[in-house]
C-alpha positions in Angstrom: -8.1 20.2 23.6 -4.6 19.3 23.9 -1.8 21.0 22.2 0.9 19.8 20.5 4.1 21.6 18.7 2.1 21.9 15.5 -0.9 23.5 17.1 0.8 25.8 19.8 -1.6 27.8 22.3 -3.5 30.8 21.6 -1.1 33.7 23.1 -3.5 36.3 24.6 -2.5 39.7 26.2 -5.2 40.9 28.7 -5.9 44.5 29.4 -8.0 46.0 32.2 -7.3 48.6 34.8 -8.9 46.5 37.3 -6.1 44.1 39.0 -8.9 41.5 40.2 -10.4 41.3 36.6 -6.8 40.7 35.0 -6.3 38.1 37.7 -9.7 36.3 37.2 -9.0 36.1 33.5 -5.5 34.9 33.7 -6.3 32.4 36.1 -9.2 30.7 33.9 -7.2 31.6 30.5 -4.3 29.7 31.5 -6.3 26.8 32.7 -7.3 26.0 29.1 -4.5 23.6 27.7 -4.9 25.6 24.0 -4.6 29.1 25.7 -1.6 31.1 27.2 -1.5 34.3 28.6 1.6 36.5 27.6 0.9 39.8 29.3 -1.1 42.1 31.0 -1.8 45.7 30.5 -3.4 48.5 33.0 -4.4 50.9 30.5 -5.0 51.6 26.9 -1.5 53.1 26.1 0.3 50.1 27.7 -2.1 47.5 25.8 -1.3 49.1 22.4 2.3 49.3 23.3 2.7 45.6 24.5 0.5 44.4 21.6 2.8 45.9 19.0 5.7 44.4 20.6 4.4 41.1 21.3 1.7 40.6 18.7 -0.4 38.1 20.5 -2.9 36.3 18.8 -5.8 37.8 20.5 -6.0 41.0 22.9 -8.8 41.3 25.5 -9.2 44.9 26.1 -11.6 46.6 28.2 -13.5 49.9 27.7 -12.9 52.1 30.4 -9.2 52.3 30.7 -7.0 55.5 31.8 -4.9 57.3 29.3 -6.5 55.7 26.5 -9.8 53.9 26.3 -10.5 50.5 24.8 -12.2 51.8 21.8 -9.3 53.9 20.7 -6.9 51.2 21.7 -8.9 49.0 19.4 -8.5 51.4 16.7 -5.0 51.6 16.5 -4.3 47.7 16.8 -7.3 46.6 14.5 -8.8 49.4 12.9 -9.3 49.8 8.8 -6.3 51.9 8.4 -4.0 49.5 10.1 -1.5 47.5 7.7 -1.2 44.5 9.7 -4.0 44.6 12.2 -4.4 42.2 15.4 -7.2 40.3 16.7 -8.9 42.2 19.3 -11.9 41.3 21.6 -13.4 44.2 23.7 -15.0 43.0 27.1 -16.7 45.4 29.2 -19.2 45.7 32.1 -21.2 48.4 29.9 -23.7 46.9 27.7 -24.1 50.2 25.5 -25.1 49.8 21.8 -22.7 52.7 21.1 -19.9 50.7 22.9 -20.9 47.5 20.8 -21.1 49.7 17.5 -17.9 51.7 18.3 -15.8 48.4 19.2 -16.9 46.3 16.0 -16.4 49.2 13.5 -13.0 49.9 15.2 -11.7 46.5 14.2 -12.6 44.5 16.9 -13.8 40.7 15.9 -15.7 40.2 19.2 -17.6 42.1 21.9 -18.3 40.5 25.1 -19.9 41.4 28.7 -17.9 40.6 31.8 -20.9 38.8 33.4 -21.1 36.3 30.1 -19.1 33.8 32.2 -15.5 32.2 31.6 -16.6 29.5 29.2 -17.8 32.0 26.7 -14.5 34.0 27.3 -12.6 31.4 26.2 -14.9 30.5 23.2 -14.5 34.2 22.3 -10.6 34.0 22.1 -10.8 30.7 20.2 -13.1 32.2 17.8 -11.0 35.5 17.2 -7.8 33.3 17.1 -9.5 31.3 14.3 -10.8 34.2 12.1 -14.2 34.1 13.2 -16.3 36.4 15.9 -18.4 36.1 19.0 -20.7 38.8 20.4 -22.6 38.0 23.6 -25.8 36.7 22.7 -27.5 39.1 25.0 -26.6 42.1 22.7 -26.2 40.5 19.4 -29.9 40.7 18.1 -30.6 43.8 19.8 -27.7 45.2 18.1 -28.2 44.3 14.7 -32.0 45.4 15.1 -30.9 48.6 16.1 -28.5 49.1 13.0 -31.4 48.0 10.8 -33.9 50.6 12.1 -31.6 53.7 11.7 -33.1 56.1 9.7 -30.3 58.5 8.8 -28.5 57.0 5.6 -25.4 58.5 6.7 -25.3 56.5 10.1 -26.1 53.3 8.2 -22.4 52.3 7.0 -23.4 48.5 6.6 -25.8 49.0 3.7 -24.8 47.3 0.7 -26.2 45.8 -2.5 -24.8 42.4 -3.6 -23.0 43.0 -6.7 -24.4 39.8 -7.8 -26.9 37.4 -6.2 -26.2 35.4 -3.5 -27.0 31.4 -3.9 -29.4 29.4 -1.9 -26.4 28.2 0.3 -24.9 31.4 0.8 -28.3 32.6 2.0 -28.7 29.9 4.4 -25.1 30.8 5.9 -25.9 34.6 6.1 -29.1 33.6 8.0 -27.3 31.8 10.6 -24.5 34.3 10.8 -27.1 37.0 11.4 -28.5 34.9 14.4 -24.9 34.8 16.1 -24.1 31.2 14.9 -20.4 30.5 14.6 -18.8 29.0 12.0 -18.7 25.5 13.6 -22.0 26.0 14.6 -23.1 26.9 11.2 -21.2 24.0 9.6 -23.2 21.5 11.9 -26.5 23.0 11.6 -26.1 22.8 7.5 -24.1 19.4 7.5 -21.5 20.7 5.5 -17.4 21.1 6.4 -15.9 24.0 8.1 -14.0 24.7 5.2 -17.3 24.7 3.0 -18.6 27.5 5.6 -15.4 29.7 5.4 -15.7 29.4 1.5 -19.5 30.4 1.6 -18.3 33.5 3.7 -15.3 34.3 1.7 -17.7 34.5 -1.5 -20.5 36.5 0.6 -18.2 38.8 1.8 -16.9 39.7 -1.8 -20.4 39.8 -3.2 -21.6 42.3 -0.4 -18.2 44.4 -0.1 -18.3 43.4 3.5 -15.3 43.7 5.7 -16.5 41.2 8.3 -19.4 38.9 9.5 -21.0 41.8 11.5 -21.6 44.0 8.1 -23.0 40.1 6.8 -25.2 40.1 9.7 -26.7 43.6 9.1 -27.2 43.2 5.6 -29.3 40.1 6.5 -31.4 42.0 9.0 -31.7 45.0 6.5 -32.7 42.6 3.7 -35.5 40.6 5.5 -33.0 37.6 5.8 -33.0 37.2 9.5 
């Protein structure tokens, strides 16, 4: 991919308390023609301050950081009460359901394990910048199954009844969202344009009162559509 004055690079902030991790992420991301790292933070408080000041296109936040952890930082930058939320991808070593759930409910548009590899890291940045989301394939299905089988109603925030029935094509899109497909992959699989996929997703979100594609996917799992 090449960039031009009409297509500037994606501006990224990296927040991690380990210098080697920040250096590795910066080295790889800066090598991408469509991505540039604009700042690094060593803890959550610094990440929030820098993100609010610089307003990067995407912020990559570790979870376990001093002063303010990544989940709290995510809520401050992208939570439901934030007037002008930023796009956050949580990147962590720890494959724990509560971390995934906390990150996504806190407003993160992606969740990635550090051992997922540099290519998936770049794809997560691109997906977030495009308003899409990416969750590590190793945790996506497990997370949604976990949410689907929770028995306590109070702990099932993704339950929703459609205000009007979904069309057959909308259901096709929902099923693919539920197994972790990106918008581009859905478009290719259904032989439709990317803009058509986005139109279907907007309609689905409205009908389900879903905040994001994670809630759409959870609805699919709970209603036998995945």
